[in-house]
PyMOL Python script that loads the backbone (N, CA, C, O; Angstrom):
from pymol import cmd

cmd.read_pdbstr("""\
ATOM      1  N   MET A   1       0.826  -1.169   0.000  1.00  0.00           N
ATOM      2  CA  MET A   1       0.000   0.000   0.000  1.00  0.00           C
ATOM      3  C   MET A   1       0.884   1.252   0.000  1.00  0.00           C
ATOM      4  O   MET A   1       1.941   1.288   0.630  1.00  0.00           O
ATOM      5  N   TYR A   2       0.427   2.262  -0.715  1.00  0.00           N
ATOM      6  CA  TYR A   2       1.172   3.498  -0.854  1.00  0.00           C
ATOM      7  C   TYR A   2       0.855   4.463   0.282  1.00  0.00           C
ATOM      8  O   TYR A   2      -0.207   4.388   0.900  1.00  0.00           O
ATOM      9  N   GLU A   3       1.790   5.366   0.546  1.00  0.00           N
ATOM     10  CA  GLU A   3       1.596   6.431   1.515  1.00  0.00           C
ATOM     11  C   GLU A   3       1.263   7.711   0.744  1.00  0.00           C
ATOM     12  O   GLU A   3       1.758   7.904  -0.366  1.00  0.00           O
ATOM     13  N   ILE A   4       0.439   8.580   1.313  1.00  0.00           N
ATOM     14  CA  ILE A   4       0.073   9.828   0.661  1.00  0.00           C
ATOM     15  C   ILE A   4       0.724  10.987   1.401  1.00  0.00           C
ATOM     16  O   ILE A   4       0.586  11.118   2.617  1.00  0.00           O
ATOM     17  N   LEU A   5       1.436  11.827   0.650  1.00  0.00           N
ATOM     18  CA  LEU A   5       2.013  13.057   1.181  1.00  0.00           C
ATOM     19  C   LEU A   5       1.446  14.225   0.394  1.00  0.00           C
ATOM     20  O   LEU A   5       1.170  14.097  -0.799  1.00  0.00           O
ATOM     21  N   PHE A   6       1.272  15.363   1.053  1.00  0.00           N
ATOM     22  CA  PHE A   6       0.671  16.534   0.425  1.00  0.00           C
ATOM     23  C   PHE A   6       1.658  17.690   0.350  1.00  0.00           C
ATOM     24  O   PHE A   6       2.427  17.935   1.279  1.00  0.00           O
ATOM     25  N   ASP A   7       1.617  18.398  -0.785  1.00  0.00           N
ATOM     26  CA  ASP A   7       2.266  19.687  -0.885  1.00  0.00           C
ATOM     27  C   ASP A   7       1.476  20.644   0.007  1.00  0.00           C
ATOM     28  O   ASP A   7       0.265  20.484   0.165  1.00  0.00           O
ATOM     29  N   LYS A   8       2.138  21.619   0.581  1.00  0.00           N
ATOM     30  CA  LYS A   8       1.486  22.543   1.511  1.00  0.00           C
ATOM     31  C   LYS A   8       0.299  23.268   0.860  1.00  0.00           C
ATOM     32  O   LYS A   8      -0.760  23.401   1.473  1.00  0.00           O
ATOM     33  N   ARG A   9       0.479  23.735  -0.378  1.00  0.00           N
ATOM     34  CA  ARG A   9      -0.601  24.454  -1.066  1.00  0.00           C
ATOM     35  C   ARG A   9      -1.785  23.541  -1.372  1.00  0.00           C
ATOM     36  O   ARG A   9      -2.937  23.965  -1.279  1.00  0.00           O
ATOM     37  N   ALA A  10      -1.510  22.297  -1.735  1.00  0.00           N
ATOM     38  CA  ALA A  10      -2.589  21.344  -2.020  1.00  0.00           C
ATOM     39  C   ALA A  10      -3.390  21.051  -0.754  1.00  0.00           C
ATOM     40  O   ALA A  10      -4.617  20.959  -0.801  1.00  0.00           O
ATOM     41  N   LEU A  11      -2.707  20.907   0.363  1.00  0.00           N
ATOM     42  CA  LEU A  11      -3.386  20.639   1.626  1.00  0.00           C
ATOM     43  C   LEU A  11      -4.217  21.845   2.067  1.00  0.00           C
ATOM     44  O   LEU A  11      -5.328  21.680   2.569  1.00  0.00           O
ATOM     45  N   ASN A  12      -3.688  23.048   1.884  1.00  0.00           N
ATOM     46  CA  ASN A  12      -4.446  24.257   2.223  1.00  0.00           C
ATOM     47  C   ASN A  12      -5.707  24.366   1.375  1.00  0.00           C
ATOM     48  O   ASN A  12      -6.772  24.714   1.886  1.00  0.00           O
ATOM     49  N   PHE A  13      -5.592  24.068   0.078  1.00  0.00           N
ATOM     50  CA  PHE A  13      -6.760  24.129  -0.798  1.00  0.00           C
ATOM     51  C   PHE A  13      -7.800  23.100  -0.371  1.00  0.00           C
ATOM     52  O   PHE A  13      -8.993  23.400  -0.339  1.00  0.00           O
ATOM     53  N   LEU A  14      -7.357  21.895  -0.044  1.00  0.00           N
ATOM     54  CA  LEU A  14      -8.271  20.843   0.384  1.00  0.00           C
ATOM     55  C   LEU A  14      -9.012  21.243   1.657  1.00  0.00           C
ATOM     56  O   LEU A  14     -10.211  20.993   1.785  1.00  0.00           O
ATOM     57  N   ASN A  15      -8.309  21.855   2.584  1.00  0.00           N
ATOM     58  CA  ASN A  15      -8.928  22.250   3.852  1.00  0.00           C
ATOM     59  C   ASN A  15      -9.949  23.372   3.687  1.00  0.00           C
ATOM     60  O   ASN A  15     -10.834  23.520   4.531  1.00  0.00           O
ATOM     61  N   LYS A  16      -9.849  24.159   2.630  1.00  0.00           N
ATOM     62  CA  LYS A  16     -10.785  25.256   2.400  1.00  0.00           C
ATOM     63  C   LYS A  16     -12.074  24.803   1.711  1.00  0.00           C
ATOM     64  O   LYS A  16     -13.047  25.557   1.671  1.00  0.00           O
ATOM     65  N   LEU A  17     -12.093  23.599   1.176  1.00  0.00           N
ATOM     66  CA  LEU A  17     -13.276  23.107   0.479  1.00  0.00           C
ATOM     67  C   LEU A  17     -14.385  22.766   1.471  1.00  0.00           C
ATOM     68  O   LEU A  17     -14.133  22.526   2.652  1.00  0.00           O
ATOM     69  N   GLU A  18     -15.616  22.751   0.963  1.00  0.00           N
ATOM     70  CA  GLU A  18     -16.716  22.352   1.824  1.00  0.00           C
ATOM     71  C   GLU A  18     -16.580  20.866   2.172  1.00  0.00           C
ATOM     72  O   GLU A  18     -15.945  20.095   1.453  1.00  0.00           O
ATOM     73  N   HIS A  19     -17.185  20.500   3.274  1.00  0.00           N
ATOM     74  CA  HIS A  19     -16.986  19.166   3.856  1.00  0.00           C
ATOM     75  C   HIS A  19     -17.332  18.034   2.879  1.00  0.00           C
ATOM     76  O   HIS A  19     -16.594  17.052   2.797  1.00  0.00           O
ATOM     77  N   LYS A  20     -18.417  18.152   2.155  1.00  0.00           N
ATOM     78  CA  LYS A  20     -18.863  17.086   1.248  1.00  0.00           C
ATOM     79  C   LYS A  20     -17.826  16.810   0.154  1.00  0.00           C
ATOM     80  O   LYS A  20     -17.520  15.654  -0.136  1.00  0.00           O
ATOM     81  N   ILE A  21     -17.292  17.866  -0.446  1.00  0.00           N
ATOM     82  CA  ILE A  21     -16.298  17.717  -1.515  1.00  0.00           C
ATOM     83  C   ILE A  21     -14.981  17.200  -0.948  1.00  0.00           C
ATOM     84  O   ILE A  21     -14.335  16.335  -1.539  1.00  0.00           O
ATOM     85  N   LYS A  22     -14.594  17.738   0.196  1.00  0.00           N
ATOM     86  CA  LYS A  22     -13.357  17.300   0.842  1.00  0.00           C
ATOM     87  C   LYS A  22     -13.419  15.809   1.159  1.00  0.00           C
ATOM     88  O   LYS A  22     -12.435  15.088   0.989  1.00  0.00           O
ATOM     89  N   HIS A  23     -14.569  15.358   1.614  1.00  0.00           N
ATOM     90  CA  HIS A  23     -14.769  13.941   1.954  1.00  0.00           C
ATOM     91  C   HIS A  23     -14.672  13.053   0.705  1.00  0.00           C
ATOM     92  O   HIS A  23     -14.073  11.979   0.755  1.00  0.00           O
ATOM     93  N   ARG A  24     -15.261  13.500  -0.414  1.00  0.00           N
ATOM     94  CA  ARG A  24     -15.176  12.724  -1.667  1.00  0.00           C
ATOM     95  C   ARG A  24     -13.732  12.604  -2.134  1.00  0.00           C
ATOM     96  O   ARG A  24     -13.295  11.527  -2.538  1.00  0.00           O
ATOM     97  N   ILE A  25     -12.994  13.707  -2.081  1.00  0.00           N
ATOM     98  CA  ILE A  25     -11.590  13.695  -2.506  1.00  0.00           C
ATOM     99  C   ILE A  25     -10.778  12.781  -1.594  1.00  0.00           C
ATOM    100  O   ILE A  25      -9.970  11.985  -2.071  1.00  0.00           O
ATOM    101  N   TRP A  26     -10.988  12.893  -0.297  1.00  0.00           N
ATOM    102  CA  TRP A  26     -10.245  12.062   0.657  1.00  0.00           C
ATOM    103  C   TRP A  26     -10.515  10.578   0.427  1.00  0.00           C
ATOM    104  O   TRP A  26      -9.586   9.770   0.447  1.00  0.00           O
ATOM    105  N   ASN A  27     -11.780  10.213   0.209  1.00  0.00           N
ATOM    106  CA  ASN A  27     -12.118   8.807  -0.033  1.00  0.00           C
ATOM    107  C   ASN A  27     -11.484   8.282  -1.309  1.00  0.00           C
ATOM    108  O   ASN A  27     -11.020   7.143  -1.341  1.00  0.00           O
ATOM    109  N   LYS A  28     -11.456   9.090  -2.359  1.00  0.00           N
ATOM    110  CA  LYS A  28     -10.838   8.665  -3.621  1.00  0.00           C
ATOM    111  C   LYS A  28      -9.329   8.489  -3.441  1.00  0.00           C
ATOM    112  O   LYS A  28      -8.742   7.566  -4.006  1.00  0.00           O
ATOM    113  N   LEU A  29      -8.705   9.362  -2.663  1.00  0.00           N
ATOM    114  CA  LEU A  29      -7.276   9.212  -2.388  1.00  0.00           C
ATOM    115  C   LEU A  29      -7.002   7.937  -1.580  1.00  0.00           C
ATOM    116  O   LEU A  29      -5.986   7.277  -1.794  1.00  0.00           O
ATOM    117  N   GLN A  30      -7.885   7.597  -0.673  1.00  0.00           N
ATOM    118  CA  GLN A  30      -7.717   6.364   0.103  1.00  0.00           C
ATOM    119  C   GLN A  30      -7.829   5.139  -0.796  1.00  0.00           C
ATOM    120  O   GLN A  30      -7.087   4.171  -0.625  1.00  0.00           O
ATOM    121  N   ASP A  31      -8.762   5.179  -1.760  1.00  0.00           N
ATOM    122  CA  ASP A  31      -8.865   4.089  -2.737  1.00  0.00           C
ATOM    123  C   ASP A  31      -7.595   3.993  -3.568  1.00  0.00           C
ATOM    124  O   ASP A  31      -7.138   2.904  -3.915  1.00  0.00           O
ATOM    125  N   CYS A  32      -7.044   5.145  -3.876  1.00  0.00           N
ATOM    126  CA  CYS A  32      -5.851   5.225  -4.725  1.00  0.00           C
ATOM    127  C   CYS A  32      -4.620   4.624  -4.033  1.00  0.00           C
ATOM    128  O   CYS A  32      -3.701   4.153  -4.702  1.00  0.00           O
ATOM    129  N   LYS A  33      -4.605   4.639  -2.717  1.00  0.00           N
ATOM    130  CA  LYS A  33      -3.474   4.077  -1.980  1.00  0.00           C
ATOM    131  C   LYS A  33      -3.306   2.586  -2.253  1.00  0.00           C
ATOM    132  O   LYS A  33      -2.186   2.076  -2.250  1.00  0.00           O
ATOM    133  N   LYS A  34      -4.405   1.892  -2.487  1.00  0.00           N
ATOM    134  CA  LYS A  34      -4.360   0.441  -2.680  1.00  0.00           C
ATOM    135  C   LYS A  34      -3.889   0.069  -4.079  1.00  0.00           C
ATOM    136  O   LYS A  34      -2.998  -0.767  -4.231  1.00  0.00           O
ATOM    137  N   GLU A  35      -4.476   0.680  -5.098  1.00  0.00           N
ATOM    138  CA  GLU A  35      -4.127   0.415  -6.498  1.00  0.00           C
ATOM    139  C   GLU A  35      -4.070   1.728  -7.259  1.00  0.00           C
ATOM    140  O   GLU A  35      -5.028   2.069  -7.953  1.00  0.00           O
ATOM    141  N   PRO A  36      -2.981   2.474  -7.153  1.00  0.00           N
ATOM    142  CA  PRO A  36      -2.950   3.816  -7.739  1.00  0.00           C
ATOM    143  C   PRO A  36      -3.101   3.832  -9.256  1.00  0.00           C
ATOM    144  O   PRO A  36      -3.731   4.745  -9.789  1.00  0.00           O
ATOM    145  N   PHE A  37      -2.563   2.886  -9.945  1.00  0.00           N
ATOM    146  CA  PHE A  37      -2.579   2.947 -11.409  1.00  0.00           C
ATOM    147  C   PHE A  37      -3.919   2.532 -11.999  1.00  0.00           C
ATOM    148  O   PHE A  37      -4.128   2.660 -13.205  1.00  0.00           O
ATOM    149  N   TYR A  38      -4.815   2.043 -11.180  1.00  0.00           N
ATOM    150  CA  TYR A  38      -6.182   1.783 -11.618  1.00  0.00           C
ATOM    151  C   TYR A  38      -6.953   3.104 -11.720  1.00  0.00           C
ATOM    152  O   TYR A  38      -7.790   3.270 -12.607  1.00  0.00           O
ATOM    153  N   TYR A  39      -6.673   4.030 -10.821  1.00  0.00           N
ATOM    154  CA  TYR A  39      -7.398   5.297 -10.750  1.00  0.00           C
ATOM    155  C   TYR A  39      -6.696   6.451 -11.466  1.00  0.00           C
ATOM    156  O   TYR A  39      -7.358   7.379 -11.931  1.00  0.00           O
ATOM    157  N   LEU A  40      -5.386   6.406 -11.560  1.00  0.00           N
ATOM    158  CA  LEU A  40      -4.616   7.535 -12.093  1.00  0.00           C
ATOM    159  C   LEU A  40      -4.438   7.438 -13.600  1.00  0.00           C
ATOM    160  O   LEU A  40      -4.278   6.353 -14.158  1.00  0.00           O
ATOM    161  N   LYS A  41      -4.469   8.598 -14.243  1.00  0.00           N
ATOM    162  CA  LYS A  41      -4.197   8.703 -15.682  1.00  0.00           C
ATOM    163  C   LYS A  41      -2.899   9.483 -15.862  1.00  0.00           C
ATOM    164  O   LYS A  41      -2.698  10.516 -15.223  1.00  0.00           O
ATOM    165  N   HIS A  42      -2.028   8.993 -16.724  1.00  0.00           N
ATOM    166  CA  HIS A  42      -0.737   9.617 -16.960  1.00  0.00           C
ATOM    167  C   HIS A  42      -0.901  10.932 -17.711  1.00  0.00           C
ATOM    168  O   HIS A  42      -1.675  11.012 -18.665  1.00  0.00           O
ATOM    169  N   LEU A  43      -0.182  11.953 -17.289  1.00  0.00           N
ATOM    170  CA  LEU A  43      -0.177  13.239 -17.982  1.00  0.00           C
ATOM    171  C   LEU A  43       0.916  13.233 -19.036  1.00  0.00           C
ATOM    172  O   LEU A  43       1.984  12.660 -18.819  1.00  0.00           O
ATOM    173  N   THR A  44       0.664  13.860 -20.169  1.00  0.00           N
ATOM    174  CA  THR A  44       1.639  13.828 -21.259  1.00  0.00           C
ATOM    175  C   THR A  44       2.585  15.020 -21.257  1.00  0.00           C
ATOM    176  O   THR A  44       3.751  14.874 -21.624  1.00  0.00           O
ATOM    177  N   GLN A  45       2.111  16.200 -20.853  1.00  0.00           N
ATOM    178  CA  GLN A  45       2.954  17.394 -20.960  1.00  0.00           C
ATOM    179  C   GLN A  45       3.837  17.628 -19.738  1.00  0.00           C
ATOM    180  O   GLN A  45       4.876  18.280 -19.842  1.00  0.00           O
ATOM    181  N   ILE A  46       3.437  17.109 -18.595  1.00  0.00           N
ATOM    182  CA  ILE A  46       4.269  17.229 -17.402  1.00  0.00           C
ATOM    183  C   ILE A  46       4.415  15.850 -16.764  1.00  0.00           C
ATOM    184  O   ILE A  46       3.607  14.953 -17.006  1.00  0.00           O
ATOM    185  N   LYS A  47       5.442  15.696 -15.957  1.00  0.00           N
ATOM    186  CA  LYS A  47       5.648  14.434 -15.271  1.00  0.00           C
ATOM    187  C   LYS A  47       4.622  14.326 -14.151  1.00  0.00           C
ATOM    188  O   LYS A  47       4.552  15.199 -13.286  1.00  0.00           O
ATOM    189  N   GLY A  48       3.847  13.288 -14.161  1.00  0.00           N
ATOM    190  CA  GLY A  48       2.870  13.090 -13.108  1.00  0.00           C
ATOM    191  C   GLY A  48       1.620  12.422 -13.618  1.00  0.00           C
ATOM    192  O   GLY A  48       1.532  11.994 -14.769  1.00  0.00           O
ATOM    193  N   TYR A  49       0.660  12.347 -12.725  1.00  0.00           N
ATOM    194  CA  TYR A  49      -0.608  11.689 -13.005  1.00  0.00           C
ATOM    195  C   TYR A  49      -1.739  12.582 -12.526  1.00  0.00           C
ATOM    196  O   TYR A  49      -1.549  13.457 -11.682  1.00  0.00           O
ATOM    197  N   LYS A  50      -2.933  12.340 -13.089  1.00  0.00           N
ATOM    198  CA  LYS A  50      -4.104  13.085 -12.631  1.00  0.00           C
ATOM    199  C   LYS A  50      -5.128  12.109 -12.075  1.00  0.00           C
ATOM    200  O   LYS A  50      -5.233  10.961 -12.505  1.00  0.00           O
ATOM    201  N   LEU A  51      -5.866  12.602 -11.116  1.00  0.00           N
ATOM    202  CA  LEU A  51      -6.963  11.867 -10.513  1.00  0.00           C
ATOM    203  C   LEU A  51      -8.193  12.754 -10.626  1.00  0.00           C
ATOM    204  O   LEU A  51      -8.167  13.917 -10.223  1.00  0.00           O
ATOM    205  N   ARG A  52      -9.255  12.209 -11.168  1.00  0.00           N
ATOM    206  CA  ARG A  52     -10.485  12.966 -11.385  1.00  0.00           C
ATOM    207  C   ARG A  52     -11.472  12.674 -10.265  1.00  0.00           C
ATOM    208  O   ARG A  52     -11.775  11.517  -9.973  1.00  0.00           O
ATOM    209  N   VAL A  53     -11.970  13.742  -9.640  1.00  0.00           N
ATOM    210  CA  VAL A  53     -13.003  13.627  -8.615  1.00  0.00           C
ATOM    211  C   VAL A  53     -14.034  14.714  -8.912  1.00  0.00           C
ATOM    212  O   VAL A  53     -13.881  15.853  -8.470  1.00  0.00           O
ATOM    213  N   GLY A  54     -15.076  14.371  -9.654  1.00  0.00           N
ATOM    214  CA  GLY A  54     -16.091  15.354 -10.038  1.00  0.00           C
ATOM    215  C   GLY A  54     -15.488  16.447 -10.891  1.00  0.00           C
ATOM    216  O   GLY A  54     -14.845  16.166 -11.902  1.00  0.00           O
ATOM    217  N   ASP A  55     -15.691  17.705 -10.489  1.00  0.00           N
ATOM    218  CA  ASP A  55     -15.135  18.850 -11.210  1.00  0.00           C
ATOM    219  C   ASP A  55     -13.706  19.165 -10.800  1.00  0.00           C
ATOM    220  O   ASP A  55     -13.108  20.103 -11.329  1.00  0.00           O
ATOM    221  N   TYR A  56     -13.155  18.416  -9.885  1.00  0.00           N
ATOM    222  CA  TYR A  56     -11.811  18.687  -9.377  1.00  0.00           C
ATOM    223  C   TYR A  56     -10.809  17.705  -9.966  1.00  0.00           C
ATOM    224  O   TYR A  56     -11.134  16.557 -10.272  1.00  0.00           O
ATOM    225  N   ARG A  57      -9.578  18.193 -10.114  1.00  0.00           N
ATOM    226  CA  ARG A  57      -8.482  17.358 -10.576  1.00  0.00           C
ATOM    227  C   ARG A  57      -7.366  17.438  -9.549  1.00  0.00           C
ATOM    228  O   ARG A  57      -7.098  18.491  -8.972  1.00  0.00           O
ATOM    229  N   ILE A  58      -6.726  16.302  -9.338  1.00  0.00           N
ATOM    230  CA  ILE A  58      -5.616  16.206  -8.399  1.00  0.00           C
ATOM    231  C   ILE A  58      -4.393  15.767  -9.188  1.00  0.00           C
ATOM    232  O   ILE A  58      -4.411  14.728  -9.848  1.00  0.00           O
ATOM    233  N   ILE A  59      -3.348  16.550  -9.117  1.00  0.00           N
ATOM    234  CA  ILE A  59      -2.093  16.221  -9.791  1.00  0.00           C
ATOM    235  C   ILE A  59      -1.193  15.525  -8.770  1.00  0.00           C
ATOM    236  O   ILE A  59      -0.928  16.050  -7.688  1.00  0.00           O
ATOM    237  N   ILE A  60      -0.734  14.338  -9.141  1.00  0.00           N
ATOM    238  CA  ILE A  60       0.012  13.482  -8.214  1.00  0.00           C
ATOM    239  C   ILE A  60       1.315  13.017  -8.858  1.00  0.00           C
ATOM    240  O   ILE A  60       1.343  12.625 -10.024  1.00  0.00           O
ATOM    241  N   ASP A  61       2.381  13.067  -8.084  1.00  0.00           N
ATOM    242  CA  ASP A  61       3.662  12.486  -8.488  1.00  0.00           C
ATOM    243  C   ASP A  61       3.774  11.137  -7.784  1.00  0.00           C
ATOM    244  O   ASP A  61       3.683  11.060  -6.559  1.00  0.00           O
ATOM    245  N   VAL A  62       3.969  10.082  -8.559  1.00  0.00           N
ATOM    246  CA  VAL A  62       4.066   8.730  -7.992  1.00  0.00           C
ATOM    247  C   VAL A  62       5.531   8.336  -7.918  1.00  0.00           C
ATOM    248  O   VAL A  62       6.243   8.326  -8.922  1.00  0.00           O
ATOM    249  N   GLN A  63       5.964   8.012  -6.711  1.00  0.00           N
ATOM    250  CA  GLN A  63       7.324   7.512  -6.512  1.00  0.00           C
ATOM    251  C   GLN A  63       7.188   6.034  -6.167  1.00  0.00           C
ATOM    252  O   GLN A  63       7.033   5.648  -5.009  1.00  0.00           O
ATOM    253  N   ASP A  64       7.254   5.227  -7.220  1.00  0.00           N
ATOM    254  CA  ASP A  64       6.921   3.809  -7.127  1.00  0.00           C
ATOM    255  C   ASP A  64       7.908   3.018  -6.266  1.00  0.00           C
ATOM    256  O   ASP A  64       7.508   2.085  -5.570  1.00  0.00           O
ATOM    257  N   LYS A  65       9.171   3.376  -6.306  1.00  0.00           N
ATOM    258  CA  LYS A  65      10.176   2.604  -5.559  1.00  0.00           C
ATOM    259  C   LYS A  65       9.976   2.692  -4.053  1.00  0.00           C
ATOM    260  O   LYS A  65      10.216   1.725  -3.329  1.00  0.00           O
ATOM    261  N   ILE A  66       9.535   3.860  -3.586  1.00  0.00           N
ATOM    262  CA  ILE A  66       9.339   4.019  -2.143  1.00  0.00           C
ATOM    263  C   ILE A  66       7.858   4.036  -1.761  1.00  0.00           C
ATOM    264  O   ILE A  66       7.507   4.277  -0.606  1.00  0.00           O
ATOM    265  N   LYS A  67       6.990   3.774  -2.754  1.00  0.00           N
ATOM    266  CA  LYS A  67       5.545   3.654  -2.547  1.00  0.00           C
ATOM    267  C   LYS A  67       4.944   4.904  -1.903  1.00  0.00           C
ATOM    268  O   LYS A  67       4.325   4.846  -0.840  1.00  0.00           O
ATOM    269  N   VAL A  68       5.149   6.045  -2.589  1.00  0.00           N
ATOM    270  CA  VAL A  68       4.622   7.323  -2.115  1.00  0.00           C
ATOM    271  C   VAL A  68       3.829   7.989  -3.228  1.00  0.00           C
ATOM    272  O   VAL A  68       4.277   8.054  -4.372  1.00  0.00           O
ATOM    273  N   LEU A  69       2.644   8.484  -2.880  1.00  0.00           N
ATOM    274  CA  LEU A  69       1.845   9.324  -3.766  1.00  0.00           C
ATOM    275  C   LEU A  69       1.958  10.743  -3.218  1.00  0.00           C
ATOM    276  O   LEU A  69       1.472  11.031  -2.125  1.00  0.00           O
ATOM    277  N   TYR A  70       2.597  11.623  -3.976  1.00  0.00           N
ATOM    278  CA  TYR A  70       2.812  12.995  -3.527  1.00  0.00           C
ATOM    279  C   TYR A  70       1.809  13.894  -4.238  1.00  0.00           C
ATOM    280  O   TYR A  70       1.915  14.105  -5.447  1.00  0.00           O
ATOM    281  N   VAL A  71       0.840  14.422  -3.503  1.00  0.00           N
ATOM    282  CA  VAL A  71      -0.208  15.278  -4.062  1.00  0.00           C
ATOM    283  C   VAL A  71       0.382  16.673  -4.257  1.00  0.00           C
ATOM    284  O   VAL A  71       0.705  17.373  -3.297  1.00  0.00           O
ATOM    285  N   LEU A  72       0.515  17.060  -5.535  1.00  0.00           N
ATOM    286  CA  LEU A  72       1.127  18.343  -5.860  1.00  0.00           C
ATOM    287  C   LEU A  72       0.126  19.481  -5.907  1.00  0.00           C
ATOM    288  O   LEU A  72       0.407  20.581  -5.431  1.00  0.00           O
ATOM    289  N   LYS A  73      -1.055  19.217  -6.487  1.00  0.00           N
ATOM    290  CA  LYS A  73      -2.018  20.288  -6.677  1.00  0.00           C
ATOM    291  C   LYS A  73      -3.427  19.723  -6.710  1.00  0.00           C
ATOM    292  O   LYS A  73      -3.666  18.638  -7.241  1.00  0.00           O
ATOM    293  N   ILE A  74      -4.355  20.475  -6.134  1.00  0.00           N
ATOM    294  CA  ILE A  74      -5.783  20.164  -6.197  1.00  0.00           C
ATOM    295  C   ILE A  74      -6.482  21.442  -6.611  1.00  0.00           C
ATOM    296  O   ILE A  74      -6.278  22.494  -6.004  1.00  0.00           O
ATOM    297  N   ASP A  75      -7.304  21.355  -7.640  1.00  0.00           N
ATOM    298  CA  ASP A  75      -8.020  22.541  -8.102  1.00  0.00           C
ATOM    299  C   ASP A  75      -9.149  22.133  -9.030  1.00  0.00           C
ATOM    300  O   ASP A  75      -9.271  20.968  -9.406  1.00  0.00           O
ATOM    301  N   LYS A  76      -9.967  23.098  -9.391  1.00  0.00           N
ATOM    302  CA  LYS A  76     -11.032  22.850 -10.370  1.00  0.00           C
ATOM    303  C   LYS A  76     -10.405  22.506 -11.710  1.00  0.00           C
ATOM    304  O   LYS A  76      -9.281  22.913 -12.005  1.00  0.00           O
ATOM    305  N   ARG A  77     -11.127  21.768 -12.505  1.00  0.00           N
ATOM    306  CA  ARG A  77     -10.627  21.266 -13.783  1.00  0.00           C
ATOM    307  C   ARG A  77     -10.137  22.380 -14.694  1.00  0.00           C
ATOM    308  O   ARG A  77      -9.082  22.248 -15.314  1.00  0.00           O
ATOM    309  N   GLU A  78     -10.877  23.466 -14.785  1.00  0.00           N
ATOM    310  CA  GLU A  78     -10.513  24.538 -15.725  1.00  0.00           C
ATOM    311  C   GLU A  78      -9.279  25.324 -15.297  1.00  0.00           C
ATOM    312  O   GLU A  78      -8.699  26.037 -16.115  1.00  0.00           O
ATOM    313  N   ARG A  79      -8.865  25.212 -14.037  1.00  0.00           N
ATOM    314  CA  ARG A  79      -7.719  25.979 -13.550  1.00  0.00           C
ATOM    315  C   ARG A  79      -6.467  25.143 -13.288  1.00  0.00           C
ATOM    316  O   ARG A  79      -5.390  25.700 -13.076  1.00  0.00           O
ATOM    317  N   VAL A  80      -6.590  23.840 -13.300  1.00  0.00           N
ATOM    318  CA  VAL A  80      -5.483  23.012 -12.819  1.00  0.00           C
ATOM    319  C   VAL A  80      -4.366  22.814 -13.856  1.00  0.00           C
ATOM    320  O   VAL A  80      -3.199  22.686 -13.486  1.00  0.00           O
ATOM    321  N   TYR A  81      -4.708  22.789 -15.123  1.00  0.00           N
ATOM    322  CA  TYR A  81      -3.701  22.439 -16.132  1.00  0.00           C
ATOM    323  C   TYR A  81      -2.883  23.601 -16.589  1.00  0.00           C
ATOM    324  O   TYR A  81      -2.003  23.442 -17.434  1.00  0.00           O
TER     325      TYR A  81
END
""", "prot")
cmd.dss("prot")
cmd.show_as("cartoon", "prot")
cmd.util.cbc("prot")
cmd.orient("prot")
């Protein structure tokens, strides 16, 4: 199972969201810990992966050797890329 680490800005953004959305994102990240490549889609222009949760996108750097999912950014779809 993978460990999840957050960038400071991503964690601040997550904490500012309303409870219902924050809960959906958190649950999807917990699912991702078990089988990350089932949920994540590879990004082509930058190194990393995206996770889709409704209108929000989460940009994640996967460090497979040490089993870490590093959450770089969380934002609305139109602003994240």
